[in-house]
C-alpha positions as CSV (number, residue, x, y, z in Angstrom):
1,M,140.0,144.1,52.6
2,A,137.7,141.9,54.3
3,D,138.8,138.4,55.6
4,L,136.6,136.3,53.3
5,S,136.5,133.2,55.6
6,A,135.9,135.1,58.5
7,E,133.1,137.1,56.6
8,L,131.3,133.9,55.1
9,E,131.3,132.4,58.6
10,K,129.4,135.4,60.0
11,R,126.7,134.6,57.3
12,G,126.5,130.9,58.5
13,Y,128.6,129.8,55.5
14,R,132.2,128.7,55.2
15,G,134.6,129.4,52.3
16,R,138.3,128.9,51.2
17,M,140.3,130.2,48.1
18,V,143.0,128.8,45.9
19,N,144.9,130.0,43.2
20,I,143.6,129.7,39.8
21,R,146.6,127.5,38.8
22,R,144.9,125.0,41.0
23,L,142.3,124.4,38.0
24,R,144.9,122.2,36.3
25,D,145.8,120.3,39.3
26,L,142.1,119.4,39.9
27,E,141.9,118.2,36.2
28,N,145.1,116.3,36.6
29,E,143.8,114.5,39.8
30,I,140.7,113.5,38.0
31,Q,142.6,112.0,35.2
32,A,144.9,110.3,37.2
33,R,142.2,108.6,39.4
34,Y,140.9,107.3,36.2
35,D,144.2,106.3,34.7
36,Q,144.6,104.2,38.0
37,R,141.1,102.8,37.4
38,L,139.8,104.4,40.7
39,I,137.1,105.6,38.6
40,S,135.0,103.8,36.4
41,E,134.5,104.3,32.7
42,D,130.8,105.3,33.3
43,I,131.6,107.6,36.0
44,Y,134.5,109.1,34.1
45,Q,132.4,109.9,31.3
46,I,129.8,111.6,33.6
47,L,132.4,113.8,35.0
48,R,133.8,114.7,31.7
49,A,130.2,116.0,30.7
50,A,129.7,117.7,34.0
51,L,132.8,119.3,34.7
52,A,134.8,122.1,32.7
53,F,138.4,122.8,33.3
54,R,138.7,125.7,31.1
55,I,138.2,129.4,32.3
56,P,135.3,131.2,30.6
57,D,136.3,133.8,28.1
58,D,134.8,136.6,30.1
59,M,136.9,135.6,33.2
60,R,140.2,135.6,31.5
61,E,141.7,137.6,34.3
62,A,140.7,135.3,36.8
63,H,143.1,134.8,39.9
64,S,141.4,132.4,42.3
65,L,138.9,129.6,42.9
66,I,136.7,130.2,45.7
67,I,134.8,127.5,47.2
68,V,131.8,128.1,49.5
69,A,129.9,125.6,51.7
70,L,126.0,126.5,52.6
71,P,124.3,124.3,55.2
72,D,121.7,122.2,53.4
73,P,118.6,120.5,54.8
74,M,116.7,117.6,53.5
75,F,113.4,118.1,51.9
76,E,110.0,116.7,51.9
77,V,108.2,116.6,49.0
78,V,104.2,115.9,48.9
79,F,102.8,113.7,46.2
80,H,99.0,113.0,45.9
81,Q,97.9,109.5,44.7
82,G,94.5,107.6,45.2
83,G,93.2,110.3,47.6
84,V,96.4,110.0,50.0
85,S,99.1,112.4,50.5
86,R,102.5,110.7,50.3
87,T,105.7,112.4,51.5
88,V,108.8,111.6,49.6
89,D,112.4,112.6,50.8
90,I,115.1,114.3,48.6
91,P,118.7,114.5,50.2
92,P,120.6,117.7,50.6
93,T,122.2,119.3,47.5
94,Y,119.3,118.7,45.1
95,V,116.5,120.9,45.9
96,Y,116.4,124.8,45.1
97,F,119.9,124.5,43.3
98,H,119.7,127.6,41.6
99,E,118.5,129.8,44.7
100,V,121.6,128.3,46.7
101,N,123.9,129.2,43.9
102,R,122.5,132.7,44.0
103,R,122.9,132.8,47.7
104,A,126.5,132.0,47.5
105,R,127.3,134.5,44.9
106,K,125.5,137.3,46.6
107,A,127.4,136.6,49.8
108,L,130.6,136.9,47.9
109,E,129.5,140.1,46.2
110,D,128.4,141.6,49.3
111,I,131.8,140.9,51.0
112,L,134.1,141.6,47.9
113,G,132.1,144.2,46.2
114,T,130.6,143.9,42.7
115,Q,132.3,147.0,41.3
116,Q,135.7,145.7,42.3
117,Y,135.5,142.0,41.4
118,A,133.7,139.7,39.1
119,F,132.3,136.0,39.9
120,A,131.4,133.3,37.6
121,L,130.3,129.8,38.5
122,A,132.8,127.2,38.1
123,R,132.0,123.8,36.9
124,V,135.0,122.0,38.8
125,P,134.9,119.0,41.3
126,A,133.4,120.9,44.2
127,K,134.2,118.3,46.8
128,L,137.8,117.7,45.8
129,L,138.4,121.4,45.6
130,A,136.8,121.6,49.2
131,V,139.0,119.1,50.5
132,R,142.3,120.2,48.9
133,S,141.5,123.7,50.2
134,G,141.0,122.7,53.8
135,L,137.4,123.6,53.6
136,A,136.2,120.0,54.3
137,S,137.5,116.4,54.8
138,Y,136.6,113.4,53.5
139,G,134.7,110.8,55.3
140,K,135.1,107.2,54.8
141,N,132.3,107.3,52.7
142,N,134.0,109.6,50.2
143,V,131.4,112.3,51.2
144,S,132.8,115.6,52.3
145,Y,132.5,116.9,55.8
146,V,132.5,120.8,56.6
147,P,132.9,121.9,60.5
148,G,129.6,123.0,62.0
149,M,127.7,121.0,59.0
150,G,128.9,117.8,58.8
151,S,128.1,116.3,55.1
152,Y,124.7,118.1,54.9
153,H,126.2,121.3,53.0
154,R,126.0,122.6,49.4
155,L,129.4,123.3,47.6
156,V,129.4,126.2,45.1
157,A,132.7,127.2,43.2
158,F,133.3,130.3,41.4
159,Y,136.0,131.9,39.4
160,S,137.0,135.4,40.5
161,D,139.5,138.0,39.5
162,Y,140.1,138.6,43.2
163,L,143.8,138.2,43.9
164,C,144.6,135.1,46.0
165,H,146.8,136.3,48.9
166,Q,147.1,132.7,50.5
167,D,146.8,129.6,48.3
168,N,145.0,127.1,50.6
169,W,146.0,123.9,48.9
170,G,146.9,120.7,50.7
171,K,146.7,117.0,50.5
172,P,143.4,115.7,51.0
173,S,142.5,114.1,54.3
174,M,140.2,111.9,56.1
175,M,138.5,112.6,59.4
176,E,140.4,111.0,62.1
177,A,137.1,109.7,63.5
178,C,136.8,107.6,60.4
179,E,139.9,105.6,61.2
180,T,138.1,103.4,63.9
181,C,134.6,103.8,62.7
182,S,133.0,101.5,60.2
183,A,129.1,102.7,60.6
184,C,129.0,103.9,56.9
185,L,130.5,100.6,55.5
186,K,128.1,98.7,57.5
187,S,125.1,100.6,56.4
188,C,125.7,100.6,52.8
189,P,123.5,97.9,51.1
190,T,125.2,98.1,47.7
191,K,128.7,97.5,49.2
192,A,130.2,100.4,47.5
193,I,132.1,101.4,50.6
194,T,134.7,99.0,51.3
195,A,137.7,98.4,53.4
196,D,140.2,97.6,50.9
197,R,140.3,101.1,49.2
198,F,139.7,104.9,50.0
199,L,137.5,105.8,47.1
200,I,134.2,104.3,46.9
201,R,133.1,102.2,44.0
202,A,130.8,104.9,42.8
203,E,129.3,102.8,40.1
204,R,127.8,100.8,42.8
205,C,126.5,103.5,44.9
206,L,122.6,103.9,45.0
207,T,122.9,107.5,44.2
208,F,124.5,106.3,40.9
209,V,122.1,103.7,40.3
210,N,118.9,105.8,41.0
211,E,120.1,108.9,38.9
212,N,120.8,107.2,35.7
213,E,118.2,105.9,33.1
214,G,117.3,102.3,32.6
215,P,115.9,99.4,34.4
216,F,117.4,99.1,38.0
217,P,120.2,96.4,38.0
218,E,119.0,93.0,39.2
219,W,121.2,93.1,42.2
220,V,119.4,96.1,43.3
221,D,116.7,95.3,46.0
222,P,113.6,97.7,45.9
223,S,113.7,97.9,49.5
224,W,116.8,99.9,49.3
225,H,115.3,102.8,47.9
226,H,114.2,105.7,50.4
227,C,114.8,108.8,48.5
228,L,113.5,110.2,45.2
229,V,117.0,110.6,44.0
230,G,120.3,110.1,46.0
231,C,120.9,108.2,48.9
232,L,121.3,109.2,52.8
233,L,122.1,105.8,54.4
234,C,125.7,106.2,54.9
235,Q,125.4,109.8,56.0
236,T,122.5,109.1,58.5
237,V,124.3,106.6,60.5
238,C,127.5,108.8,60.4
239,P,128.4,109.8,64.3
240,Q,129.8,113.1,62.9
241,N,126.4,114.0,61.4
242,R,124.6,113.5,64.8
243,G,122.1,116.5,65.1
244,M,123.2,118.1,61.9
245,L,120.3,117.1,59.5
246,K,117.2,119.4,59.4
247,T,114.1,118.5,57.4
248,V,112.1,121.2,55.5
249,R,108.8,120.7,53.6
250,A,109.3,122.1,50.0
251,R,107.3,124.7,48.9
252,E,106.0,122.8,45.9
253,E,103.7,119.8,45.9
254,F,102.3,117.8,43.3
255,S,98.3,117.0,42.7
256,E,96.9,113.8,41.9
257,S,97.0,114.6,38.0
258,E,100.5,116.0,38.3
259,T,101.7,112.7,40.1
260,A,99.9,110.4,37.6
261,L,101.9,112.6,34.7
262,L,105.2,111.9,36.3
263,L,104.4,108.3,37.0
264,K,103.6,107.9,33.4
265,G,106.9,109.5,32.0
266,G,107.4,111.1,28.7
267,P,109.5,113.8,27.1
268,A,110.3,116.7,29.2
269,R,109.2,118.9,26.8
270,E,105.7,117.8,26.8
271,L,105.2,118.4,30.6
272,P,102.8,121.2,31.4
273,K,104.6,124.5,32.3
274,A,103.5,124.4,36.0
275,V,105.1,120.9,36.3
276,S,108.1,121.6,34.6
277,E,108.6,124.8,36.7
278,K,108.0,122.9,40.0
279,L,110.7,120.2,38.9
280,D,113.0,122.9,37.9
281,H,112.6,124.8,41.3
282,L,113.3,121.7,43.0
283,G,116.2,121.0,41.0
284,L,114.8,117.6,39.5
285,L,114.3,118.6,36.1
286,D,117.5,117.0,35.0
287,Y,116.2,113.9,36.4
288,H,113.0,113.9,34.9
289,E,113.7,110.6,32.8
290,V,114.2,108.6,36.0
291,L,111.3,110.0,38.1
292,P,108.8,107.5,36.8
293,R,110.9,104.5,38.1
294,N,112.0,106.0,41.2
295,L,108.7,107.6,42.3
296,G,106.9,104.3,41.4
297,V,109.0,102.1,43.7
298,L,108.6,104.8,46.6
299,L,104.9,105.1,46.2
300,S,104.4,101.2,45.9
301,G,105.4,100.7,49.4
302,E,108.2,98.5,48.7
303,T,110.8,100.7,50.3
304,Q,112.4,100.8,53.7
305,A,110.1,101.7,56.8
């Protein structure tokens, strides 16, 4: 049988495997962090909605959890407004979400074989799984770092009936370089990263703020916004990411009328099919409700230079 980690690395990916019983450990760890008040109520409810710690009925014979890391660039998306083309950044992990998942699955199928083994996407805390499995380490910013990719990667988790011959499970670790570095802490405008605790205050993270509906809190300065969704400030200053980030122009762009439509807002079901498909390809359809607010701030010129 092929060495999964070695074969994934030949493809430019990285991966690890743990025993399926670790699914319960992942659930318990999330619950423990909440019970210890290390996770706010808002974040906990989002996690409960996004994660599923129940093995799908069609994967009852699952023996392993496989986590795959793929390098992921930052994307530029072009919006047209007032006769001007405006470029807006989207951080890694958002764009072409479905395509990346398919690439990860195809790699596993090519390596292990579709005739012998089955795979199903797993809605588990991928970052925690990656760190626990030894695939990644935490940064002081609580972002996961994978050797050769830095923090600019996409994590995809799978259930599989492939036997787990070596249960890669250990204590979560922080990169040694973080012990004497405070670049991310100093760069965080919202003070979500603090020196008095390891877990960031996710409820204050700019990513959390601009991914959730409603007006921006009064304490959020418009000049802090620099991406359509998410935030890159703590990652771009990180010495461990030096030379890692690549920028790619997205295949989709939005015309004057489409940009105006997004700025106007409204129910996703009322979007023209072409616009809805673009947003879906870009992994932004789920963020449709916040795009008028976020895009409006970016196009107004009130953001960082």
